[in-house]
C-alpha positions in Angstrom: 80.0 93.0 -109.9 80.7 95.7 -112.2 78.0 97.9 -113.5 78.2 97.2 -117.2 76.9 100.9 -118.0 80.2 102.2 -116.8 82.1 100.1 -119.5 82.8 101.2 -123.0 80.4 100.2 -125.3 83.5 98.3 -127.2 84.2 96.2 -124.0 82.5 92.8 -124.6 82.1 92.6 -120.8 79.6 95.3 -121.0 77.3 93.1 -123.1 78.3 89.8 -121.6 77.3 91.2 -117.9 73.9 92.2 -119.2 73.3 88.9 -121.0 74.2 86.8 -118.2 71.8 88.9 -116.1 69.1 88.1 -118.3 69.9 84.3 -118.7 69.7 83.9 -114.8 66.6 85.6 -114.7 64.9 83.6 -117.1 66.4 80.4 -115.5 64.9 81.6 -112.3 61.4 82.3 -114.0 61.5 78.8 -115.8 62.5 77.1 -112.1 59.2 78.9 -110.8 57.1 77.7 -113.7 58.2 74.1 -113.0 55.6 74.2 -110.1 52.9 76.0 -111.7 52.5 73.2 -114.7 51.2 69.6 -114.3 52.6 68.3 -117.5 55.5 66.3 -116.6 56.9 67.1 -120.0 56.6 70.8 -119.8 58.4 70.5 -116.1 61.3 68.6 -118.1 61.5 71.2 -120.7 61.4 73.9 -118.1 64.1 72.5 -115.8 66.4 71.5 -119.1 66.1 75.0 -120.4 66.9 76.7 -116.8 70.0 74.3 -116.7 71.2 75.1 -120.1 70.6 78.9 -119.5 72.9 78.5 -116.1 75.3 76.7 -118.0 75.7 79.3 -120.9 75.8 82.0 -118.1 78.8 80.4 -116.5 80.6 80.3 -119.7 80.0 84.2 -120.0 80.9 84.7 -116.7 84.4 82.4 -117.2 84.7 84.8 -120.0 84.5 88.0 -117.9 86.9 86.7 -115.4 89.4 85.1 -118.0 89.1 82.0 -115.6 89.2 79.2 -118.4 92.2 78.7 -120.8 89.9 79.0 -123.8 89.1 82.8 -123.1 92.7 83.9 -122.2 
């Protein structure tokens, strides 16, 4: 993986890499919290939030790699 701080500020990958890292960290945190609460609605909320964040992180990764036609 590219160190985002080595990229120029004008390169969108500098920002997408940092944002993607934060999203995956937050998704992991939410999944850990699923085990810490008893409320089934909260469990569902945390798991859904993690899934949404991981889907968004994948979209950011696809943009960085140019693998999706929409990002070419």
